C-alpha positions as YAML, in Angstrom:
chain: A
units: angstrom
residues:
- id: 1
  name: UNK
  ca: [1.97, 20.02, -13.81]
- id: 2
  name: UNK
  ca: [4.82, 17.44, -13.88]
- id: 3
  name: UNK
  ca: [4.26, 14.39, -11.77]
- id: 4
  name: UNK
  ca: [6.87, 13.39, -9.27]
- id: 5
  name: UNK
  ca: [8.15, 9.83, -9.66]
- id: 6
  name: UNK
  ca: [6.49, 7.30, -7.43]
- id: 7
  name: UNK
  ca: [8.60, 5.98, -4.56]
- id: 8
  name: UNK
  ca: [9.90, 2.47, -5.13]
- id: 9
  name: UNK
  ca: [7.60, -0.36, -4.20]
- id: 10
  name: UNK
  ca: [9.03, -2.53, -1.40]
- id: 11
  name: UNK
  ca: [10.40, -5.84, -2.69]
- id: 12
  name: UNK
  ca: [9.87, -9.05, -0.71]
- id: 13
  name: UNK
  ca: [13.59, -9.60, -0.12]
- id: 14
  name: UNK
  ca: [14.21, -6.11, 1.23]
- id: 15
  name: UNK
  ca: [14.64, -6.07, 5.01]
- id: 16
  name: UNK
  ca: [12.87, -2.73, 5.32]
- id: 17
  name: UNK
  ca: [9.82, -3.57, 3.16]
- id: 18
  name: UNK
  ca: [7.55, -3.73, 6.22]
- id: 19
  name: UNK
  ca: [8.91, -0.42, 7.50]
- id: 20
  name: UNK
  ca: [8.27, 1.19, 4.09]
- id: 21
  name: UNK
  ca: [4.72, -0.17, 4.08]
- id: 22
  name: UNK
  ca: [4.10, 1.13, 7.59]
- id: 23
  name: UNK
  ca: [5.58, 4.53, 6.70]
- id: 24
  name: UNK
  ca: [3.42, 4.80, 3.57]
- id: 25
  name: UNK
  ca: [0.32, 3.79, 5.49]
- id: 26
  name: UNK
  ca: [1.07, 6.31, 8.25]
- id: 27
  name: UNK
  ca: [1.59, 9.12, 5.72]
- id: 28
  name: UNK
  ca: [-1.63, 8.15, 3.95]
- id: 29
  name: UNK
  ca: [-3.58, 8.28, 7.21]
- id: 30
  name: UNK
  ca: [-2.13, 11.72, 7.96]
- id: 31
  name: UNK
  ca: [-3.10, 12.99, 4.50]
- id: 32
  name: UNK
  ca: [-6.64, 11.70, 4.90]
- id: 33
  name: UNK
  ca: [-6.96, 13.38, 8.29]
- id: 34
  name: UNK
  ca: [-5.78, 16.73, 6.86]
- id: 35
  name: UNK
  ca: [-8.13, 16.46, 3.91]
- id: 36
  name: UNK
  ca: [-11.08, 15.50, 6.09]
- id: 37
  name: UNK
  ca: [-10.26, 18.34, 8.47]
- id: 38
  name: UNK
  ca: [-10.74, 20.88, 5.71]
- id: 39
  name: UNK
  ca: [-7.49, 22.66, 6.48]
- id: 40
  name: UNK
  ca: [-6.16, 22.52, 2.91]
- id: 41
  name: UNK
  ca: [-6.94, 24.81, -0.02]
- id: 42
  name: UNK
  ca: [-7.92, 23.35, -3.38]
- id: 43
  name: UNK
  ca: [-4.38, 23.14, -4.78]
- id: 44
  name: UNK
  ca: [-3.05, 21.50, -1.60]
- id: 45
  name: UNK
  ca: [-6.00, 19.11, -1.61]
- id: 46
  name: UNK
  ca: [-5.27, 18.04, -5.18]
- id: 47
  name: UNK
  ca: [-1.58, 17.51, -4.45]
- id: 48
  name: UNK
  ca: [-2.48, 15.57, -1.32]
- id: 49
  name: UNK
  ca: [-4.95, 13.48, -3.27]
- id: 50
  name: UNK
  ca: [-2.31, 12.65, -5.89]
- id: 51
  name: UNK
  ca: [0.18, 11.74, -3.18]
- id: 52
  name: UNK
  ca: [-2.47, 9.67, -1.43]
- id: 53
  name: UNK
  ca: [-3.19, 7.70, -4.60]
- id: 54
  name: UNK
  ca: [0.54, 6.97, -4.97]
- id: 55
  name: UNK
  ca: [0.78, 5.84, -1.35]
- id: 56
  name: UNK
  ca: [-2.35, 3.70, -1.70]
- id: 57
  name: UNK
  ca: [-0.95, 1.98, -4.78]
- id: 58
  name: UNK
  ca: [2.37, 1.34, -3.02]
- id: 59
  name: UNK
  ca: [0.58, -0.15, -0.02]
- id: 60
  name: UNK
  ca: [-1.63, -2.28, -2.26]
- id: 61
  name: UNK
  ca: [1.41, -3.58, -4.17]
- id: 62
  name: UNK
  ca: [3.17, -4.42, -0.90]
- id: 63
  name: UNK
  ca: [0.10, -6.32, 0.32]
- id: 64
  name: UNK
  ca: [-0.11, -8.24, -2.96]
- id: 65
  name: UNK
  ca: [3.57, -9.17, -2.63]
- id: 66
  name: UNK
  ca: [3.00, -10.31, 0.94]
- id: 67
  name: UNK
  ca: [0.06, -12.45, -0.18]
- id: 68
  name: UNK
  ca: [2.21, -14.01, -2.91]
- id: 69
  name: UNK
  ca: [4.92, -14.80, -0.37]
- id: 70
  name: UNK
  ca: [2.38, -16.42, 1.96]
- id: 71
  name: UNK
  ca: [1.05, -18.53, -0.93]
- id: 72
  name: UNK
  ca: [4.60, -19.59, -1.75]
- id: 73
  name: UNK
  ca: [5.20, -20.55, 1.88]
- id: 74
  name: UNK
  ca: [1.94, -22.49, 2.10]
- id: 75
  name: UNK
  ca: [2.64, -24.53, -1.04]
- id: 76
  name: UNK
  ca: [6.14, -23.98, -2.47]
- id: 77
  name: UNK
  ca: [5.62, -26.43, -5.33]
- id: 78
  name: UNK
  ca: [2.27, -24.97, -6.50]
- id: 79
  name: UNK
  ca: [1.82, -21.45, -5.08]
- id: 80
  name: UNK
  ca: [-0.85, -20.64, -7.68]
- id: 81
  name: UNK
  ca: [-3.10, -23.35, -6.20]
- id: 82
  name: UNK
  ca: [-3.04, -21.89, -2.69]
- id: 83
  name: UNK
  ca: [-6.45, -20.50, -1.83]
- id: 84
  name: UNK
  ca: [-6.85, -16.92, -0.57]
- id: 85
  name: UNK
  ca: [-7.59, -16.21, 3.06]
- id: 86
  name: UNK
  ca: [-11.25, -15.87, 4.00]
- id: 87
  name: UNK
  ca: [-12.30, -12.48, 5.32]
- id: 88
  name: UNK
  ca: [-13.94, -12.40, 8.78]
- id: 89
  name: UNK
  ca: [-17.32, -11.79, 7.08]
- id: 90
  name: UNK
  ca: [-16.92, -14.97, 5.01]
- id: 91
  name: UNK
  ca: [-16.24, -17.23, 8.00]
...
């Protein structure tokens, strides 16, 4: 089965990057709900799973780009030395 090309990953300079992230996340949540609801046959489930993986990877890439931008804003001269945010469990 041929794979459909993955949608473009939002770039930091694009004005609609946040909207694309939100749209991908919303679609992913809808796919998960359908799959958990058991309303899909096996073929639909596999296609939904493949689409979900693509959406997940796009969201993850967007989050990594956002983290890189935050690091750059925190220390423009040495963004690689900026420390990651602590999770609520680590505080």
